[in-house]
N, C-alpha and C positions, 0 to 999 in steps of 0.2 A: 141204114148205114151210109147210103149215098148222101143223104141230107146232112148227116154229121160231118162227113168228109168235106162236103161243100162248104159248111160253116167254117171249118178249120182252114181250108184253102182261102176262103174270102178274108178271114182274119189275117192270114199270112200275106196275101197279095195286097191288101190295103196298106200294109206297112213296107212294101217292096222288099220282102225277105226271101222271095223265091230264088233270087240270085245266090243265096247261101245254102239252098236246100238241094244239093246233089245227093245221090244215094250214099256216098261215103260219109259225108258230114251228117246226114240224117241218122245213119247207123251209129256214128260216134255219139251224137247227141242223145239218142235213145239209151245207149249204154251208160252215159253220164247220169241221165235222169234215173235209170234203174239203180245206180249206185247211191244216188241221193235218197231214193226210196228205202234202200237197204240200211242206210245210215240211221233211220228211225228205229231200227230193231237192235242196233249194236248195244251190247252190254246189258240188255234187258230181256226178260222173258217175253214171249209173244203177247201174253195178256197185259203185262205192264206197258209194253210199247204201244199197244192199241189204246189203252186207257189214257196214256200221257200224250201221244202223238197222233191221234186219229185224224185231225184236220190236215196235218202235214203229210201223213200217209196218203190221204185222199188226193191232195194236191199233186204229190209226186207221182202217184199212180196215173192221174190224169195226164201229166206231162209225158209219161212213158207211152200211154195209149195214143196221145196226139202225135208223137214222133213215129210210132209204129204205123199209124194210119197215113201220115204224110209220106212215109217211105213206101208203103203199099201203093199209094196213089202215084208216086213218082215212077215206080217200076211197073205200073199197070197190073198190079196183083189185086184180085178181088179178095179182100180179107175174109169175107164169109166163106167163100169157096175154099180158100187156103186152109182155114180152120177145119172145115168139114173133111177135106182131103187128109189133113194131118191126123185127125181123130181116127179116120179109117186106117191109116198106116200104123198108128199106135195100137189100134185094136188087133192088127195082125202081128205086131211085134210083141205085144203083151196080152196074150189070150187070157181070158178070165180064169180058166182052170189052172194056169201057171202063175199068174200075176196077183191073184186075189189075196189081199192082206200082206203082201210083201213089198218092201221098199227097194229090193234089188234092182239095179239099173238094167242089167242084162239078163233077160229071161231066155230068149230064143237065140241070142248071139254068143253063147258060151264058147264057141269055137274061136271067135275073134279074141276074146279075153285070153284063152289058153295060148293062142298063137303069139300074142305079144308078151305074156307073162314070162316066157323063157328069155326074153330080151330085156327084161327089167333090170336095172342096175341097183344094187344095194350099196349102202355106205361102206360095207366091208370089202367091196370089190375095187375101191379106189386105192391106188398105191400110197404107201406111207411116205411122209416127208421127213 
């Protein structure tokens, strides 16, 4: 991972782009590239998207990963350790016995959902004009 980040940094630095790579702009660029990745799937099934756009998907995914690694480098975050830590947190948040086979976002935080659901506004609660 360190060698890969070093190659990315060398590429960037040889073009004098570090001046543009502050955390905010790297995060923005990462999001823009993720949107470009998503565009390859718009209006198609996953299967059709992959069949038609595989090379573009691979390129955009690489751009997302490059910006993520540049951002982690800029913030001195070890991406391998961050991923390991996040998997551990997700394991606690989504225990196998409760999360297996379900796509529900909140398994263990149902109190949070209930807390805010009473504050949700429906279209019927807006005054008529």
